[in-house]
PDB file of the backbone (N, CA, C, O) and the ligand in Angstrom, with CONECT records:
HET    LIG  A 101       1
ATOM      1  N   MET A   1      13.671   7.076   5.165  1.00  0.00           N
ATOM      2  CA  MET A   1      12.275   6.589   5.513  1.00  0.00           C
ATOM      3  C   MET A   1      11.223   7.777   5.348  1.00  0.00           C
ATOM      4  O   MET A   1      10.056   7.517   5.056  1.00  0.00           O
ATOM      5  N   GLU A   2      11.585   8.862   5.509  1.00  0.00           N
ATOM      6  CA  GLU A   2      10.323  10.036   5.091  1.00  0.00           C
ATOM      7  C   GLU A   2      10.264  10.134   3.714  1.00  0.00           C
ATOM      8  O   GLU A   2       9.163  10.401   3.233  1.00  0.00           O
ATOM      9  N   HIS A   3      11.311   9.960   2.890  1.00  0.00           N
ATOM     10  CA  HIS A   3      11.342  10.218   1.572  1.00  0.00           C
ATOM     11  C   HIS A   3      10.472   9.151   0.958  1.00  0.00           C
ATOM     12  O   HIS A   3       9.594   9.537   0.186  1.00  0.00           O
ATOM     13  N   LEU A   4      10.611   7.687   1.230  1.00  0.00           N
ATOM     14  CA  LEU A   4       9.992   6.768   0.848  1.00  0.00           C
ATOM     15  C   LEU A   4       8.453   6.850   1.189  1.00  0.00           C
ATOM     16  O   LEU A   4       7.574   6.430   0.436  1.00  0.00           O
ATOM     17  N   ILE A   5       8.269   7.343   2.213  1.00  0.00           N
ATOM     18  CA  ILE A   5       6.641   7.461   2.833  1.00  0.00           C
ATOM     19  C   ILE A   5       6.032   8.624   1.774  1.00  0.00           C
ATOM     20  O   ILE A   5       4.921   8.469   1.269  1.00  0.00           O
ATOM     21  N   GLY A   6       6.933   9.895   1.465  1.00  0.00           N
ATOM     22  CA  GLY A   6       6.404  10.700   0.920  1.00  0.00           C
ATOM     23  C   GLY A   6       6.196  10.100  -0.667  1.00  0.00           C
ATOM     24  O   GLY A   6       5.108  10.280  -1.215  1.00  0.00           O
ATOM     25  N   GLN A   7       7.079   9.520  -1.239  1.00  0.00           N
ATOM     26  CA  GLN A   7       7.010   8.906  -2.606  1.00  0.00           C
ATOM     27  C   GLN A   7       5.862   7.897  -2.664  1.00  0.00           C
ATOM     28  O   GLN A   7       5.098   7.908  -3.629  1.00  0.00           O
ATOM     29  N   LEU A   8       5.723   7.060  -1.702  1.00  0.00           N
ATOM     30  CA  LEU A   8       4.764   5.949  -1.882  1.00  0.00           C
ATOM     31  C   LEU A   8       3.179   6.785  -1.707  1.00  0.00           C
ATOM     32  O   LEU A   8       2.168   6.547  -2.367  1.00  0.00           O
ATOM     33  N   THR A   9       3.296   7.531  -0.913  1.00  0.00           N
ATOM     34  CA  THR A   9       2.132   8.270  -0.667  1.00  0.00           C
ATOM     35  C   THR A   9       1.484   9.072  -1.759  1.00  0.00           C
ATOM     36  O   THR A   9       0.273   9.205  -1.932  1.00  0.00           O
ATOM     37  N   CYS A  10       2.394   9.555  -2.426  1.00  0.00           N
ATOM     38  CA  CYS A  10       1.992  10.375  -3.690  1.00  0.00           C
ATOM     39  C   CYS A  10       1.558   9.371  -4.877  1.00  0.00           C
ATOM     40  O   CYS A  10       0.778   9.694  -5.773  1.00  0.00           O
ATOM     41  N   ARG A  11       2.133   8.194  -4.766  1.00  0.00           N
ATOM     42  CA  ARG A  11       1.741   7.153  -5.730  1.00  0.00           C
ATOM     43  C   ARG A  11       0.332   6.622  -5.337  1.00  0.00           C
ATOM     44  O   ARG A  11      -0.519   6.370  -6.190  1.00  0.00           O
ATOM     45  N   LEU A  12       0.125   6.462  -3.980  1.00  0.00           N
ATOM     46  CA  LEU A  12      -1.120   6.023  -3.578  1.00  0.00           C
ATOM     47  C   LEU A  12      -2.116   6.996  -3.819  1.00  0.00           C
ATOM     48  O   LEU A  12      -3.259   6.599  -4.049  1.00  0.00           O
ATOM     49  N   VAL A  13      -1.835   8.369  -3.803  1.00  0.00           N
ATOM     50  CA  VAL A  13      -2.995   9.313  -4.033  1.00  0.00           C
ATOM     51  C   VAL A  13      -3.228   9.016  -5.498  1.00  0.00           C
ATOM     52  O   VAL A  13      -4.353   8.658  -5.848  1.00  0.00           O
ATOM     53  N   ASP A  14      -2.083   9.159  -6.535  1.00  0.00           N
ATOM     54  CA  ASP A  14      -2.480   8.890  -7.778  1.00  0.00           C
ATOM     55  C   ASP A  14      -3.230   7.761  -8.154  1.00  0.00           C
ATOM     56  O   ASP A  14      -4.080   7.748  -9.044  1.00  0.00           O
ATOM     57  N   PHE A  15      -2.866   6.743  -7.395  1.00  0.00           N
ATOM     58  CA  PHE A  15      -3.697   5.276  -7.745  1.00  0.00           C
ATOM     59  C   PHE A  15      -5.066   5.577  -7.275  1.00  0.00           C
ATOM     60  O   PHE A  15      -5.996   5.498  -8.079  1.00  0.00           O
ATOM     61  N   PHE A  16      -5.275   5.918  -6.031  1.00  0.00           N
ATOM     62  CA  PHE A  16      -6.722   6.003  -5.633  1.00  0.00           C
ATOM     63  C   PHE A  16      -7.527   7.225  -5.883  1.00  0.00           C
ATOM     64  O   PHE A  16      -8.703   7.368  -5.550  1.00  0.00           O
ATOM     65  N   GLY A  17      -6.776   8.107  -6.510  1.00  0.00           N
ATOM     66  CA  GLY A  17      -7.421   9.330  -6.804  1.00  0.00           C
ATOM     67  C   GLY A  17      -8.289  10.102  -5.928  1.00  0.00           C
ATOM     68  O   GLY A  17      -7.719  10.503  -4.913  1.00  0.00           O
ATOM     69  N   THR A  18      -9.594  10.438  -6.055  1.00  0.00           N
ATOM     70  CA  THR A  18     -10.388  10.992  -5.098  1.00  0.00           C
ATOM     71  C   THR A  18     -10.867  10.066  -3.989  1.00  0.00           C
ATOM     72  O   THR A  18     -11.531  10.552  -3.074  1.00  0.00           O
ATOM     73  N   ASP A  19     -10.571   8.731  -4.002  1.00  0.00           N
ATOM     74  CA  ASP A  19     -10.984   7.887  -2.879  1.00  0.00           C
ATOM     75  C   ASP A  19     -10.350   8.225  -1.672  1.00  0.00           C
ATOM     76  O   ASP A  19      -9.539   7.408  -1.235  1.00  0.00           O
ATOM     77  N   ALA A  20     -10.572   9.369  -0.977  1.00  0.00           N
ATOM     78  CA  ALA A  20      -9.965   9.639   0.189  1.00  0.00           C
ATOM     79  C   ALA A  20      -9.939   8.751   1.381  1.00  0.00           C
ATOM     80  O   ALA A  20      -9.040   8.745   2.222  1.00  0.00           O
ATOM     81  N   ARG A  21     -11.033   7.977   1.383  1.00  0.00           N
ATOM     82  CA  ARG A  21     -11.203   6.889   2.489  1.00  0.00           C
ATOM     83  C   ARG A  21     -10.242   5.945   2.412  1.00  0.00           C
ATOM     84  O   ARG A  21      -9.639   5.677   3.451  1.00  0.00           O
ATOM     85  N   ARG A  22      -9.935   5.323   1.313  1.00  0.00           N
ATOM     86  CA  ARG A  22      -8.965   4.475   1.224  1.00  0.00           C
ATOM     87  C   ARG A  22      -7.304   4.871   1.165  1.00  0.00           C
ATOM     88  O   ARG A  22      -6.333   4.129   1.314  1.00  0.00           O
ATOM     89  N   ILE A  23      -7.353   6.044   0.942  1.00  0.00           N
ATOM     90  CA  ILE A  23      -6.055   6.893   1.225  1.00  0.00           C
ATOM     91  C   ILE A  23      -5.738   6.907   2.669  1.00  0.00           C
ATOM     92  O   ILE A  23      -4.715   6.408   3.140  1.00  0.00           O
ATOM     93  N   GLU A  24      -6.631   7.481   3.328  1.00  0.00           N
ATOM     94  CA  GLU A  24      -6.577   7.704   4.772  1.00  0.00           C
ATOM     95  C   GLU A  24      -6.492   6.524   5.607  1.00  0.00           C
ATOM     96  O   GLU A  24      -5.938   6.619   6.702  1.00  0.00           O
ATOM     97  N   HIS A  25      -7.033   5.301   5.172  1.00  0.00           N
ATOM     98  CA  HIS A  25      -6.931   3.843   5.620  1.00  0.00           C
ATOM     99  C   HIS A  25      -5.408   3.657   5.474  1.00  0.00           C
ATOM    100  O   HIS A  25      -4.627   3.437   6.399  1.00  0.00           O
ATOM    101  N   ALA A  26      -5.169   3.755   4.427  1.00  0.00           N
ATOM    102  CA  ALA A  26      -3.606   3.042   4.263  1.00  0.00           C
ATOM    103  C   ALA A  26      -2.652   3.949   5.208  1.00  0.00           C
ATOM    104  O   ALA A  26      -1.640   3.459   5.708  1.00  0.00           O
ATOM    105  N   LEU A  27      -3.048   5.371   5.438  1.00  0.00           N
ATOM    106  CA  LEU A  27      -2.117   6.148   6.089  1.00  0.00           C
ATOM    107  C   LEU A  27      -2.190   5.659   7.726  1.00  0.00           C
ATOM    108  O   LEU A  27      -1.287   5.662   8.563  1.00  0.00           O
ATOM    109  N   LEU A  28      -3.399   5.303   7.834  1.00  0.00           N
ATOM    110  CA  LEU A  28      -3.712   4.936   9.510  1.00  0.00           C
ATOM    111  C   LEU A  28      -2.978   3.610   9.665  1.00  0.00           C
ATOM    112  O   LEU A  28      -2.295   3.352  10.657  1.00  0.00           O
ATOM    113  N   VAL A  29      -3.162   2.730   8.574  1.00  0.00           N
ATOM    114  CA  VAL A  29      -2.556   1.490   8.712  1.00  0.00           C
ATOM    115  C   VAL A  29      -0.915   1.650   8.858  1.00  0.00           C
ATOM    116  O   VAL A  29      -0.310   1.094   9.775  1.00  0.00           O
ATOM    117  N   LEU A  30      -0.335   2.370   7.980  1.00  0.00           N
ATOM    118  CA  LEU A  30       0.852   2.833   8.269  1.00  0.00           C
ATOM    119  C   LEU A  30       1.385   3.337   9.570  1.00  0.00           C
ATOM    120  O   LEU A  30       2.480   2.962   9.991  1.00  0.00           O
ATOM    121  N   HIS A  31       0.694   4.106  10.152  1.00  0.00           N
ATOM    122  CA  HIS A  31       0.698   4.832  11.408  1.00  0.00           C
ATOM    123  C   HIS A  31       0.965   3.730  12.636  1.00  0.00           C
ATOM    124  O   HIS A  31       1.880   3.738  13.460  1.00  0.00           O
ATOM    125  N   HIS A  32      -0.143   2.773  12.486  1.00  0.00           N
ATOM    126  CA  HIS A  32      -0.143   1.735  13.415  1.00  0.00           C
ATOM    127  C   HIS A  32       1.078   0.604  13.136  1.00  0.00           C
ATOM    128  O   HIS A  32       1.567  -0.046  14.060  1.00  0.00           O
ATOM    129  N   SER A  33       1.464   0.477  11.853  1.00  0.00           N
ATOM    130  CA  SER A  33       2.490  -0.490  11.530  1.00  0.00           C
ATOM    131  C   SER A  33       3.969   0.055  12.026  1.00  0.00           C
ATOM    132  O   SER A  33       4.800  -0.720  12.499  1.00  0.00           O
ATOM    133  N   LEU A  34       4.206   1.442  11.871  1.00  0.00           N
ATOM    134  CA  LEU A  34       5.497   2.113  12.451  1.00  0.00           C
ATOM    135  C   LEU A  34       5.512   2.115  13.873  1.00  0.00           C
ATOM    136  O   LEU A  34       6.582   2.063  14.480  1.00  0.00           O
ATOM    137  N   ASN A  35       4.391   2.171  14.469  1.00  0.00           N
ATOM    138  CA  ASN A  35       4.152   2.262  16.000  1.00  0.00           C
ATOM    139  C   ASN A  35       4.545   0.698  16.505  1.00  0.00           C
ATOM    140  O   ASN A  35       5.279   0.522  17.478  1.00  0.00           O
ATOM    141  N   LEU A  36       4.102  -0.158  15.908  1.00  0.00           N
ATOM    142  CA  LEU A  36       4.136  -1.630  16.307  1.00  0.00           C
ATOM    143  C   LEU A  36       5.687  -2.033  16.117  1.00  0.00           C
ATOM    144  O   LEU A  36       6.128  -2.957  16.800  1.00  0.00           O
ATOM    145  N   CYS A  37       6.394  -1.462  15.343  1.00  0.00           N
ATOM    146  CA  CYS A  37       7.602  -1.932  15.052  1.00  0.00           C
ATOM    147  C   CYS A  37       8.731  -0.789  15.542  1.00  0.00           C
ATOM    148  O   CYS A  37       9.932  -0.872  15.287  1.00  0.00           O
ATOM    149  N   ARG A  38       8.236   0.055  16.130  1.00  0.00           N
ATOM    150  CA  ARG A  38       9.176   1.074  16.632  1.00  0.00           C
ATOM    151  C   ARG A  38      10.329   0.567  17.601  1.00  0.00           C
ATOM    152  O   ARG A  38      11.448   1.076  17.533  1.00  0.00           O
ATOM    153  N   GLU A  39      10.029  -0.466  18.522  1.00  0.00           N
ATOM    154  CA  GLU A  39      11.178  -1.067  19.419  1.00  0.00           C
ATOM    155  C   GLU A  39      11.989  -2.111  18.771  1.00  0.00           C
ATOM    156  O   GLU A  39      13.034  -2.539  19.261  1.00  0.00           O
ATOM    157  N   GLN A  40      11.459  -2.528  17.604  1.00  0.00           N
ATOM    158  CA  GLN A  40      12.019  -3.746  16.746  1.00  0.00           C
ATOM    159  C   GLN A  40      13.503  -3.131  16.125  1.00  0.00           C
ATOM    160  O   GLN A  40      13.654  -1.986  15.697  1.00  0.00           O
ATOM    161  N   THR A  41      14.433  -4.076  16.186  1.00  0.00           N
ATOM    162  CA  THR A  41      15.654  -3.732  15.548  1.00  0.00           C
ATOM    163  C   THR A  41      16.124  -4.440  14.408  1.00  0.00           C
ATOM    164  O   THR A  41      16.917  -3.945  13.608  1.00  0.00           O
ATOM    165  N   ASN A  42      15.559  -5.822  14.294  1.00  0.00           N
ATOM    166  CA  ASN A  42      15.857  -6.683  13.084  1.00  0.00           C
ATOM    167  C   ASN A  42      14.598  -6.636  12.202  1.00  0.00           C
ATOM    168  O   ASN A  42      13.922  -7.638  11.966  1.00  0.00           O
ATOM    169  N   ILE A  43      14.351  -5.512  11.772  1.00  0.00           N
ATOM    170  CA  ILE A  43      13.204  -5.238  10.756  1.00  0.00           C
ATOM    171  C   ILE A  43      13.620  -4.338   9.492  1.00  0.00           C
ATOM    172  O   ILE A  43      14.431  -3.428   9.661  1.00  0.00           O
ATOM    173  N   ASP A  44      13.128  -4.561   8.366  1.00  0.00           N
ATOM    174  CA  ASP A  44      13.171  -3.847   7.407  1.00  0.00           C
ATOM    175  C   ASP A  44      12.057  -2.886   7.297  1.00  0.00           C
ATOM    176  O   ASP A  44      10.974  -3.325   6.912  1.00  0.00           O
ATOM    177  N   ARG A  45      12.183  -1.561   7.601  1.00  0.00           N
ATOM    178  CA  ARG A  45      11.284  -0.551   7.669  1.00  0.00           C
ATOM    179  C   ARG A  45      10.592  -0.187   6.185  1.00  0.00           C
ATOM    180  O   ARG A  45       9.470   0.258   5.946  1.00  0.00           O
ATOM    181  N   ASP A  46      11.593  -0.513   5.356  1.00  0.00           N
ATOM    182  CA  ASP A  46      10.778  -0.008   4.015  1.00  0.00           C
ATOM    183  C   ASP A  46       9.991  -1.066   3.553  1.00  0.00           C
ATOM    184  O   ASP A  46       9.074  -0.743   2.797  1.00  0.00           O
ATOM    185  N   ILE A  47      10.124  -2.256   3.823  1.00  0.00           N
ATOM    186  CA  ILE A  47       9.031  -3.208   3.697  1.00  0.00           C
ATOM    187  C   ILE A  47       7.830  -3.262   4.406  1.00  0.00           C
ATOM    188  O   ILE A  47       6.796  -3.825   4.047  1.00  0.00           O
ATOM    189  N   ILE A  48       8.087  -2.477   5.712  1.00  0.00           N
ATOM    190  CA  ILE A  48       6.955  -2.277   6.487  1.00  0.00           C
ATOM    191  C   ILE A  48       6.139  -1.065   5.863  1.00  0.00           C
ATOM    192  O   ILE A  48       4.912  -1.118   5.954  1.00  0.00           O
ATOM    193  N   ILE A  49       6.643  -0.138   5.331  1.00  0.00           N
ATOM    194  CA  ILE A  49       6.127   1.005   4.897  1.00  0.00           C
ATOM    195  C   ILE A  49       5.422   0.604   3.616  1.00  0.00           C
ATOM    196  O   ILE A  49       4.238   0.928   3.516  1.00  0.00           O
ATOM    197  N   ALA A  50       5.986  -0.044   2.647  1.00  0.00           N
ATOM    198  CA  ALA A  50       5.424  -0.309   1.570  1.00  0.00           C
ATOM    199  C   ALA A  50       4.372  -1.327   1.780  1.00  0.00           C
ATOM    200  O   ALA A  50       3.333  -1.109   1.156  1.00  0.00           O
ATOM    201  N   ALA A  51       4.401  -2.325   2.471  1.00  0.00           N
ATOM    202  CA  ALA A  51       3.232  -3.158   2.675  1.00  0.00           C
ATOM    203  C   ALA A  51       2.106  -2.496   3.389  1.00  0.00           C
ATOM    204  O   ALA A  51       0.946  -2.799   3.112  1.00  0.00           O
ATOM    205  N   ALA A  52       2.361  -1.705   4.193  1.00  0.00           N
ATOM    206  CA  ALA A  52       1.381  -0.808   5.042  1.00  0.00           C
ATOM    207  C   ALA A  52       0.545   0.032   4.137  1.00  0.00           C
ATOM    208  O   ALA A  52      -0.649   0.234   4.358  1.00  0.00           O
ATOM    209  N   LEU A  53       1.233   0.550   3.047  1.00  0.00           N
ATOM    210  CA  LEU A  53       0.528   1.814   2.356  1.00  0.00           C
ATOM    211  C   LEU A  53      -0.047   1.050   0.975  1.00  0.00           C
ATOM    212  O   LEU A  53      -1.019   1.597   0.453  1.00  0.00           O
ATOM    213  N   LEU A  54       0.409  -0.025   0.413  1.00  0.00           N
ATOM    214  CA  LEU A  54      -0.130  -0.682  -0.546  1.00  0.00           C
ATOM    215  C   LEU A  54      -1.008  -1.976  -0.260  1.00  0.00           C
ATOM    216  O   LEU A  54      -1.515  -2.576  -1.208  1.00  0.00           O
ATOM    217  N   HIS A  55      -1.167  -2.357   0.914  1.00  0.00           N
ATOM    218  CA  HIS A  55      -1.905  -3.597   1.232  1.00  0.00           C
ATOM    219  C   HIS A  55      -3.331  -3.766   0.560  1.00  0.00           C
ATOM    220  O   HIS A  55      -3.885  -4.856   0.412  1.00  0.00           O
ATOM    221  N   ASP A  56      -3.855  -2.533   0.171  1.00  0.00           N
ATOM    222  CA  ASP A  56      -5.328  -2.529  -0.222  1.00  0.00           C
ATOM    223  C   ASP A  56      -5.351  -2.134  -1.856  1.00  0.00           C
ATOM    224  O   ASP A  56      -6.412  -1.742  -2.341  1.00  0.00           O
ATOM    225  N   VAL A  57      -4.330  -2.231  -2.560  1.00  0.00           N
ATOM    226  CA  VAL A  57      -4.177  -1.680  -3.902  1.00  0.00           C
ATOM    227  C   VAL A  57      -4.887  -2.511  -4.824  1.00  0.00           C
ATOM    228  O   VAL A  57      -5.207  -2.064  -5.925  1.00  0.00           O
ATOM    229  N   ALA A  58      -5.219  -3.930  -4.399  1.00  0.00           N
ATOM    230  CA  ALA A  58      -5.837  -4.625  -5.205  1.00  0.00           C
ATOM    231  C   ALA A  58      -7.616  -4.294  -5.462  1.00  0.00           C
ATOM    232  O   ALA A  58      -8.311  -4.707  -6.390  1.00  0.00           O
ATOM    233  N   ILE A  59      -7.992  -3.486  -4.391  1.00  0.00           N
ATOM    234  CA  ILE A  59      -9.225  -3.565  -4.571  1.00  0.00           C
ATOM    235  C   ILE A  59      -9.905  -2.850  -5.680  1.00  0.00           C
ATOM    236  O   ILE A  59     -11.043  -3.207  -5.982  1.00  0.00           O
ATOM    237  N   ARG A  60      -9.261  -1.764  -6.393  1.00  0.00           N
ATOM    238  CA  ARG A  60      -9.553  -1.275  -7.544  1.00  0.00           C
ATOM    239  C   ARG A  60      -9.715  -2.233  -8.673  1.00  0.00           C
ATOM    240  O   ARG A  60     -10.786  -2.265  -9.278  1.00  0.00           O
ATOM    241  N   PRO A  61      -8.641  -3.083  -9.027  1.00  0.00           N
ATOM    242  CA  PRO A  61      -8.718  -3.829 -10.053  1.00  0.00           C
ATOM    243  C   PRO A  61      -9.679  -5.052  -9.761  1.00  0.00           C
ATOM    244  O   PRO A  61     -10.298  -5.553 -10.700  1.00  0.00           O
ATOM    245  N   ALA A  62      -9.813  -5.546  -8.457  1.00  0.00           N
ATOM    246  CA  ALA A  62     -10.785  -6.467  -8.080  1.00  0.00           C
ATOM    247  C   ALA A  62     -12.207  -5.911  -8.365  1.00  0.00           C
ATOM    248  O   ALA A  62     -12.981  -6.683  -8.932  1.00  0.00           O
ATOM    249  N   GLU A  63     -12.596  -4.818  -8.080  1.00  0.00           N
ATOM    250  CA  GLU A  63     -13.807  -4.250  -8.261  1.00  0.00           C
ATOM    251  C   GLU A  63     -14.006  -4.069  -9.631  1.00  0.00           C
ATOM    252  O   GLU A  63     -15.143  -4.340 -10.016  1.00  0.00           O
ATOM    253  N   ALA A  64     -13.048  -3.607 -10.639  1.00  0.00           N
ATOM    254  CA  ALA A  64     -13.140  -3.329 -11.894  1.00  0.00           C
ATOM    255  C   ALA A  64     -13.411  -4.540 -12.582  1.00  0.00           C
ATOM    256  O   ALA A  64     -14.073  -4.379 -13.608  1.00  0.00           O
ATOM    257  N   ALA A  65     -13.082  -5.738 -12.303  1.00  0.00           N
ATOM    258  CA  ALA A  65     -13.019  -6.964 -12.971  1.00  0.00           C
ATOM    259  C   ALA A  65     -14.364  -7.761 -12.323  1.00  0.00           C
ATOM    260  O   ALA A  65     -14.995  -8.496 -13.082  1.00  0.00           O
ATOM    261  N   HIS A  66     -14.718  -7.643 -11.182  1.00  0.00           N
ATOM    262  CA  HIS A  66     -15.621  -8.507 -10.452  1.00  0.00           C
ATOM    263  C   HIS A  66     -16.943  -7.688  -9.913  1.00  0.00           C
ATOM    264  O   HIS A  66     -17.959  -8.253  -9.508  1.00  0.00           O
ATOM    265  N   GLY A  67     -16.774  -6.372  -9.971  1.00  0.00           N
ATOM    266  CA  GLY A  67     -17.802  -5.540  -9.433  1.00  0.00           C
ATOM    267  C   GLY A  67     -17.980  -5.608  -7.895  1.00  0.00           C
ATOM    268  O   GLY A  67     -18.915  -5.100  -7.277  1.00  0.00           O
ATOM    269  N   TYR A  68     -16.975  -6.293  -7.381  1.00  0.00           N
ATOM    270  CA  TYR A  68     -16.827  -6.386  -5.992  1.00  0.00           C
ATOM    271  C   TYR A  68     -15.318  -6.721  -5.479  1.00  0.00           C
ATOM    272  O   TYR A  68     -14.482  -6.858  -6.372  1.00  0.00           O
ATOM    273  N   ASN A  69     -14.897  -6.863  -4.171  1.00  0.00           N
ATOM    274  CA  ASN A  69     -13.725  -7.284  -3.922  1.00  0.00           C
ATOM    275  C   ASN A  69     -13.922  -7.992  -2.479  1.00  0.00           C
ATOM    276  O   ASN A  69     -14.709  -7.707  -1.576  1.00  0.00           O
ATOM    277  N   THR A  70     -13.006  -8.946  -2.559  1.00  0.00           N
ATOM    278  CA  THR A  70     -12.776  -9.908  -1.076  1.00  0.00           C
ATOM    279  C   THR A  70     -11.366  -9.979  -0.790  1.00  0.00           C
ATOM    280  O   THR A  70     -10.502  -9.591  -1.575  1.00  0.00           O
ATOM    281  N   GLY A  71     -11.166 -10.429   0.229  1.00  0.00           N
ATOM    282  CA  GLY A  71      -9.969 -10.919   0.669  1.00  0.00           C
ATOM    283  C   GLY A  71      -9.082 -11.762  -0.454  1.00  0.00           C
ATOM    284  O   GLY A  71      -7.951 -11.429  -0.810  1.00  0.00           O
ATOM    285  N   LYS A  72      -9.717 -12.768  -0.878  1.00  0.00           N
ATOM    286  CA  LYS A  72      -9.313 -13.818  -1.772  1.00  0.00           C
ATOM    287  C   LYS A  72      -8.898 -12.854  -3.197  1.00  0.00           C
ATOM    288  O   LYS A  72      -7.828 -13.037  -3.778  1.00  0.00           O
ATOM    289  N   LEU A  73      -9.686 -12.045  -3.553  1.00  0.00           N
ATOM    290  CA  LEU A  73      -9.363 -11.421  -4.744  1.00  0.00           C
ATOM    291  C   LEU A  73      -8.419 -10.295  -4.705  1.00  0.00           C
ATOM    292  O   LEU A  73      -7.883  -9.723  -5.654  1.00  0.00           O
ATOM    293  N   GLN A  74      -8.305 -10.069  -3.417  1.00  0.00           N
ATOM    294  CA  GLN A  74      -6.932  -9.127  -3.186  1.00  0.00           C
ATOM    295  C   GLN A  74      -5.904  -9.867  -3.194  1.00  0.00           C
ATOM    296  O   GLN A  74      -4.862  -9.398  -3.651  1.00  0.00           O
ATOM    297  N   GLU A  75      -5.932 -10.972  -2.779  1.00  0.00           N
ATOM    298  CA  GLU A  75      -4.655 -11.820  -2.641  1.00  0.00           C
ATOM    299  C   GLU A  75      -4.346 -12.026  -4.178  1.00  0.00           C
ATOM    300  O   GLU A  75      -3.200 -11.957  -4.621  1.00  0.00           O
ATOM    301  N   ILE A  76      -5.217 -12.228  -4.787  1.00  0.00           N
ATOM    302  CA  ILE A  76      -4.926 -12.556  -6.335  1.00  0.00           C
ATOM    303  C   ILE A  76      -4.497 -11.363  -7.202  1.00  0.00           C
ATOM    304  O   ILE A  76      -3.689 -11.558  -8.110  1.00  0.00           O
ATOM    305  N   TYR A  77      -5.060  -9.978  -6.939  1.00  0.00           N
ATOM    306  CA  TYR A  77      -4.746  -8.785  -7.691  1.00  0.00           C
ATOM    307  C   TYR A  77      -3.595  -8.122  -6.954  1.00  0.00           C
ATOM    308  O   TYR A  77      -2.718  -7.600  -7.643  1.00  0.00           O
ATOM    309  N   GLY A  78      -3.501  -8.085  -5.632  1.00  0.00           N
ATOM    310  CA  GLY A  78      -2.706  -7.334  -5.092  1.00  0.00           C
ATOM    311  C   GLY A  78      -1.165  -7.368  -5.345  1.00  0.00           C
ATOM    312  O   GLY A  78      -0.518  -6.331  -5.490  1.00  0.00           O
ATOM    313  N   PRO A  79      -0.582  -8.684  -5.392  1.00  0.00           N
ATOM    314  CA  PRO A  79       0.933  -8.607  -5.814  1.00  0.00           C
ATOM    315  C   PRO A  79       1.123  -8.052  -7.155  1.00  0.00           C
ATOM    316  O   PRO A  79       2.216  -7.489  -7.222  1.00  0.00           O
ATOM    317  N   ASP A  80       0.581  -8.015  -8.044  1.00  0.00           N
ATOM    318  CA  ASP A  80       0.919  -7.205  -9.471  1.00  0.00           C
ATOM    319  C   ASP A  80       0.555  -5.835  -9.286  1.00  0.00           C
ATOM    320  O   ASP A  80       1.321  -4.998  -9.765  1.00  0.00           O
ATOM    321  N   GLU A  81      -0.510  -5.430  -8.658  1.00  0.00           N
ATOM    322  CA  GLU A  81      -0.493  -4.088  -8.487  1.00  0.00           C
ATOM    323  C   GLU A  81       0.409  -3.399  -7.701  1.00  0.00           C
ATOM    324  O   GLU A  81       0.756  -2.267  -8.035  1.00  0.00           O
ATOM    325  N   ALA A  82       0.831  -3.920  -6.714  1.00  0.00           N
ATOM    326  CA  ALA A  82       1.767  -3.399  -5.842  1.00  0.00           C
ATOM    327  C   ALA A  82       3.234  -3.536  -6.499  1.00  0.00           C
ATOM    328  O   ALA A  82       4.074  -2.690  -6.195  1.00  0.00           O
ATOM    329  N   GLU A  83       3.535  -4.477  -7.304  1.00  0.00           N
ATOM    330  CA  GLU A  83       4.734  -4.450  -8.131  1.00  0.00           C
ATOM    331  C   GLU A  83       4.896  -3.414  -9.039  1.00  0.00           C
ATOM    332  O   GLU A  83       5.928  -2.751  -9.154  1.00  0.00           O
ATOM    333  N   LYS A  84       3.826  -3.265  -9.720  1.00  0.00           N
ATOM    334  CA  LYS A  84       3.604  -2.137 -10.584  1.00  0.00           C
ATOM    335  C   LYS A  84       4.072  -0.781 -10.005  1.00  0.00           C
ATOM    336  O   LYS A  84       4.958  -0.118 -10.544  1.00  0.00           O
ATOM    337  N   ILE A  85       3.454  -0.423  -8.923  1.00  0.00           N
ATOM    338  CA  ILE A  85       3.730   0.951  -8.385  1.00  0.00           C
ATOM    339  C   ILE A  85       5.272   0.763  -7.861  1.00  0.00           C
ATOM    340  O   ILE A  85       6.047   1.687  -8.108  1.00  0.00           O
ATOM    341  N   LEU A  86       5.698  -0.242  -7.236  1.00  0.00           N
ATOM    342  CA  LEU A  86       6.996  -0.270  -6.893  1.00  0.00           C
ATOM    343  C   LEU A  86       8.031  -0.368  -7.807  1.00  0.00           C
ATOM    344  O   LEU A  86       9.080   0.196  -7.495  1.00  0.00           O
ATOM    345  N   HIS A  87       7.978  -0.967  -8.885  1.00  0.00           N
ATOM    346  CA  HIS A  87       8.858  -0.784  -9.999  1.00  0.00           C
ATOM    347  C   HIS A  87       8.913   0.561 -10.564  1.00  0.00           C
ATOM    348  O   HIS A  87       9.960   1.034 -11.004  1.00  0.00           O
ATOM    349  N   ALA A  88       7.664   1.258 -10.558  1.00  0.00           N
ATOM    350  CA  ALA A  88       7.756   2.642 -11.166  1.00  0.00           C
ATOM    351  C   ALA A  88       8.604   3.576 -10.334  1.00  0.00           C
ATOM    352  O   ALA A  88       8.971   4.634 -10.845  1.00  0.00           O
ATOM    353  N   MET A  89       8.903   3.310  -9.250  1.00  0.00           N
ATOM    354  CA  MET A  89       9.550   4.017  -8.218  1.00  0.00           C
ATOM    355  C   MET A  89      10.999   3.452  -8.191  1.00  0.00           C
ATOM    356  O   MET A  89      11.823   4.204  -7.670  1.00  0.00           O
ATOM    357  N   ALA A  90      11.395   2.419  -8.596  1.00  0.00           N
ATOM    358  CA  ALA A  90      12.534   1.759  -8.637  1.00  0.00           C
ATOM    359  C   ALA A  90      12.964   1.390  -7.070  1.00  0.00           C
ATOM    360  O   ALA A  90      14.065   1.601  -6.561  1.00  0.00           O
ATOM    361  N   PHE A  91      11.843   0.808  -6.465  1.00  0.00           N
ATOM    362  CA  PHE A  91      11.989   0.090  -5.232  1.00  0.00           C
ATOM    363  C   PHE A  91      12.802  -1.151  -5.204  1.00  0.00           C
ATOM    364  O   PHE A  91      12.388  -2.078  -5.900  1.00  0.00           O
ATOM    365  N   PRO A  92      13.896  -1.327  -4.515  1.00  0.00           N
ATOM    366  CA  PRO A  92      14.703  -2.504  -4.636  1.00  0.00           C
ATOM    367  C   PRO A  92      13.787  -3.616  -4.315  1.00  0.00           C
ATOM    368  O   PRO A  92      14.195  -4.777  -4.335  1.00  0.00           O
TER     369      PRO A  92
HETATM  370 FE   LIG A 101      -7.102  -2.410   4.528  1.00  0.00          FE2+
END
């Protein structure tokens, strides 16, 4: 689990570059997500980690294409962006 968190965090830092606010936000979401599922047994923590860290990766492409981002644009751009990152690290 720690290896996945480290690997994904490095990818997230590469993705967001100097945008520390978004990186910190993703790490805070990860922290809360892992706390929420701490007592759960039937849960795939790798999915929780990936979802928590990558949940906002659509913001950059949405802003690049439209000059702004919304929840709907994140729904549109998010899956492809997350997939690119996850494929690059051979996430199953
Ligand atoms: Fe968010």
